[in-house]
C-alpha positions as CSV (number, residue, x, y, z in Angstrom):
1,M,-10.5,1.2,8.5
2,E,-7.5,-1.1,9.0
3,A,-5.0,-2.4,6.6
4,D,-3.0,-5.7,6.8
5,V,0.2,-5.0,5.1
6,S,1.8,-8.3,6.2
7,A,2.0,-9.3,2.5
8,I,4.9,-6.8,1.8
9,P,8.1,-8.7,1.2
10,T,10.1,-8.8,4.4
11,T,13.3,-7.9,2.5
12,L,13.3,-5.0,0.0
13,R,16.4,-3.2,-1.1
14,K,17.0,0.1,-2.4
15,S,16.4,0.1,-6.2
16,D,14.3,-3.0,-6.2
17,F,11.4,-3.4,-8.5
18,G,8.8,-6.0,-9.5
19,A,7.9,-6.9,-6.0
20,T,4.2,-7.0,-5.2
21,V,2.7,-5.0,-2.2
22,R,-0.6,-6.6,-1.3
23,V,-3.0,-5.0,1.2
24,T,-6.1,-6.4,2.6
25,V,-8.6,-3.7,3.6
26,T,-10.7,-4.5,6.6
27,Q,-13.4,-2.6,8.6
28,Q,-12.7,-1.5,12.1
29,D,-14.7,-4.4,13.6
30,G,-12.6,-7.0,11.7
31,P,-14.4,-8.2,8.6
32,P,-13.0,-7.4,5.0
33,R,-14.3,-4.2,3.3
34,D,-15.8,-4.8,-0.1
35,I,-13.8,-2.4,-2.4
36,T,-15.7,-3.2,-5.6
37,N,-16.6,0.4,-6.4
38,D,-13.5,2.0,-4.9
39,T,-10.6,3.6,-6.6
40,I,-7.5,2.7,-4.6
41,T,-4.2,4.6,-4.3
42,F,-1.3,3.5,-2.2
43,R,0.5,6.5,-0.6
44,F,4.1,5.8,0.1
45,K,6.1,7.9,2.5
46,K,9.9,7.7,2.1
47,P,12.2,8.1,5.0
48,S,13.0,11.6,4.0
49,G,9.3,12.5,4.3
50,T,8.6,12.7,0.4
51,T,5.4,11.0,-0.4
52,S,4.5,9.2,-3.7
53,D,1.0,8.1,-4.8
54,K,0.6,4.9,-6.8
55,G,-2.5,3.5,-8.4
56,A,-3.5,0.0,-6.9
57,S,-5.3,-2.8,-8.7
58,I,-8.0,-4.8,-7.0
59,V,-7.3,-8.5,-6.6
60,T,-10.5,-9.8,-4.8
61,A,-13.0,-6.9,-4.2
62,A,-15.3,-8.7,-1.9
63,S,-12.2,-9.7,0.3
64,G,-10.8,-6.2,0.3
65,I,-7.4,-7.3,-1.4
66,C,-5.6,-4.9,-3.6
67,Q,-2.0,-4.7,-4.7
68,Y,0.6,-2.6,-6.5
69,V,3.8,-3.9,-8.3
70,I,6.7,-1.7,-7.4
71,E,8.0,0.1,-10.4
72,S,11.7,0.9,-11.1
73,G,12.8,4.1,-9.4
74,L,10.3,4.0,-6.4
75,L,12.6,2.6,-3.9
76,D,15.2,5.2,-4.1
77,E,16.0,5.6,-0.3
78,S,16.9,3.1,2.3
79,G,15.3,3.2,5.7
80,T,11.8,2.8,7.2
81,W,8.9,3.5,4.6
82,R,5.4,4.0,5.5
83,I,2.3,3.0,3.4
84,Q,-1.3,4.0,3.6
85,A,-4.3,2.9,1.2
86,V,-6.5,5.7,0.2
87,L,-9.9,4.5,-1.1
88,V,-12.3,6.7,-3.0
89,N,-15.8,5.7,-3.5
90,G,-17.1,7.8,-6.5
91,S,-17.6,11.4,-5.4
92,T,-19.3,10.4,-2.0
93,S,-16.6,9.4,0.3
94,T,-12.9,9.0,0.8
95,F,-11.4,6.5,3.4
96,R,-7.9,6.1,4.5
97,T,-6.5,2.9,6.2
98,E,-4.2,2.7,9.2
99,I,-0.5,3.3,8.3
100,G,1.8,0.3,7.8
101,E,5.6,0.2,7.8
102,F,8.3,-1.6,5.8
103,V,12.1,-1.4,5.7
104,V,14.2,-0.8,2.6
105,E,17.7,-1.9,3.0
106,E,20.9,-0.5,1.5
107,N,22.8,-2.3,-1.1
108,L,26.6,-3.1,-0.9
């Protein structure tokens, strides 16, 4: 499964919050994956290697669009972060998307 993470803001700074991270989940052959029955978690990996799982909300299920609004305290390290969506469909299956990256810059 693929994940289009191009909707992540291009400039994030350490300690920012309130920005929306939006991901479009697609099948490997291109079309969007219907995420109607999925529970979605965004797994963030900090530059230090620590991971943090955050529950995502579905925006448009049939188009595979989900999002998470960054909470205060999450972006506590500057550098290259990684993100992966984890989709759980009941107790029958778990899918993980490709991994995306974004940069959190230091403040003055």
